C-alpha positions as semicolon CSV with decimal commas, in nm:
position;residue;x (nm);y (nm);z (nm)
1;M;3,059;4,883;-4,103
2;I;2,764;4,845;-3,875
3;R;2,427;4,987;-3,983
4;R;2,136;5,006;-3,804
5;V;1,797;5,030;-3,877
6;G;1,482;5,158;-3,749
7;H;1,156;4,978;-3,667
8;G;1,069;4,962;-4,042
9;H;0,811;5,274;-4,098
10;G;0,867;5,644;-4,083
11;H;0,595;5,890;-3,932
12;G;0,651;6,160;-4,199
13;H;0,763;6,441;-3,945
14;G;0,819;6,706;-4,202
15;E;1,036;6,514;-4,437
16;L;0,860;6,412;-4,755
17;D;0,749;6,077;-4,831
18;D;0,803;5,892;-5,123
19;D;0,526;5,680;-5,089
20;A;0,295;5,961;-5,072
21;T;-0,042;5,943;-5,305
22;P;0,008;6,241;-5,593
23;V;-0,268;6,443;-5,668
24;G;-0,314;6,537;-6,024
25;R;-0,384;6,895;-6,170
26;T;-0,763;6,796;-6,224
27;A;-0,817;6,709;-5,934
28;R;-0,650;7,018;-5,795
29;V;-0,873;7,202;-6,012
30;V;-1,204;7,030;-5,958
31;L;-1,168;7,083;-5,586
32;L;-1,054;7,450;-5,607
33;V;-1,362;7,539;-5,824
34;F;-1,598;7,314;-5,598
35;L;-1,451;7,519;-5,296
36;A;-1,494;7,875;-5,502
37;I;-1,877;7,773;-5,535
38;A;-1,908;7,697;-5,226
39;A;-1,771;8,061;-5,082
40;F;-1,968;8,227;-5,355
41;A;-2,340;8,023;-5,235
42;T;-2,252;8,108;-4,871
43;A;-2,218;8,433;-4,930
44;V;-2,488;8,507;-5,125
45;G;-2,694;8,311;-4,845
46;V;-2,602;8,553;-4,566
47;G;-2,639;8,823;-4,769
48;T;-3,025;8,689;-4,854
49;L;-3,106;8,565;-4,530
50;W;-2,965;8,861;-4,331
51;P;-3,232;9,038;-4,127
52;D;-3,370;9,359;-4,219
53;R;-3,305;9,660;-3,972
54;S;-3,656;9,758;-4,018
55;A;-3,800;9,434;-4,009
56;V;-3,642;9,363;-3,652
57;E;-3,793;9,665;-3,533
58;A;-4,124;9,578;-3,614
59;L;-4,090;9,274;-3,457
60;Q;-3,958;9,356;-3,169
61;D;-4,268;9,585;-3,097
62;D;-4,517;9,336;-3,182
63;V;-4,567;9,112;-2,866
64;S;-4,860;8,932;-2,975
65;L;-4,759;8,586;-2,762
66;S;-4,816;8,767;-2,447
67;A;-5,153;8,751;-2,291
68;P;-5,394;9,006;-2,271
69;G;-5,316;9,286;-2,028
70;V;-4,924;9,241;-1,974
71;T;-4,687;9,520;-1,923
72;Y;-4,352;9,550;-2,028
73;P;-4,194;9,858;-1,818
74;S;-3,861;10,003;-1,897
75;G;-3,609;10,094;-1,659
76;S;-3,218;10,143;-1,583
77;V;-2,992;9,920;-1,365
78;V;-2,918;10,131;-1,048
79;A;-2,685;9,954;-0,789
80;I;-2,574;9,547;-0,820
81;K;-2,492;9,385;-0,508
82;A;-2,153;9,241;-0,571
83;C;-2,077;8,871;-0,464
84;P;-1,774;8,747;-0,316
85;A;-1,449;8,660;-0,462
86;T;-1,394;8,355;-0,318
87;G;-1,623;8,192;-0,564
88;S;-1,883;8,016;-0,297
89;P;-2,229;8,239;-0,367
90;G;-2,319;8,499;-0,109
91;G;-2,618;8,362;-0,008
92;A;-2,980;8,479;-0,157
93;T;-2,905;8,822;-0,168
94;C;-2,577;8,803;-0,348
95;G;-2,588;8,907;-0,727
96;L;-2,912;9,100;-0,693
97;L;-2,986;9,449;-0,888
98;S;-3,162;9,769;-0,805
99;A;-3,359;9,935;-1,076
100;R;-3,552;10,226;-1,115
101;L;-3,864;10,191;-1,370
102;T;-3,871;10,453;-1,595
103;D;-4,231;10,478;-1,575
104;G;-4,287;10,543;-1,226
105;G;-3,956;10,638;-1,072
106;D;-3,949;10,339;-0,796
107;V;-3,626;10,202;-0,709
108;V;-3,756;9,812;-0,703
109;T;-3,535;9,515;-0,605
C-alpha cells in the first residue's frame, strides 16, 4: 500500500487543529467581564456626552465668531442646472443653482 503524504502542515480550513491551544474557563470569563464593562462604559459615555437639543439650538442662534454687520440671509432653492451624464464637467455653469431669498424675494444664481 502506497501512502501519499502532503507537504507537512495544514492550514486549518474548517477542521479542528489538534495543536490548538486550549483556552481555560477563567480566561473566557475574564474576557467576557472585560467586554461587558467596556460595553457598559460606552453606553454611559454616549448617554452622557450626547448633545442636548436645546443647547444645540442655542448655539445655532449664537454667531459670535462672525464680524460685526455680517448677515445670514435665508432662502430656498428654485432650480439647479444639471451636469452632463458623460462624467465630464459641463463648464463653469454646470451645477449652478438659483435660489429665492426669503428676506427680499430676489432670485439669485
